[in-house]
N, C-alpha and C positions, 0 to 999 in steps of 0.2 A: 963115310962122310959124317961130319959133325952136324948136329942140329942147327947150330948157328949159321953154318955155311948154307944149308938148305933154305933157312929162313931168309938169309941175305939174298940168295938167288931168286927166291919166290917174290921178294919185294922189289928187287932191282929190275927184273925182266918186265913186269907190267908198267913200272914207272918209266923205263926206257922206251917202251912201245908207245906209251901215251905221249911222252915228250917228242918222239919222232913224228907221231901223228899230228900233234898241234903245230910243230915246226913246219911240216910240209904244208898244212892247211893255211897257216899264216903266210908262208912264202908264196903260195899260189895266189892268195888274195892280193898281196902287194905287187906281185908280178903282173896281175891282170890290170891293175891301175897303172 
């Protein structure tokens, strides 16, 4: 594997996880209201 690919994966995975977490959290808040 190329270094760029590894770097891309290492950056994309945490960002995607954070995005999903915040999306769910916001969705829950709006659903509760």
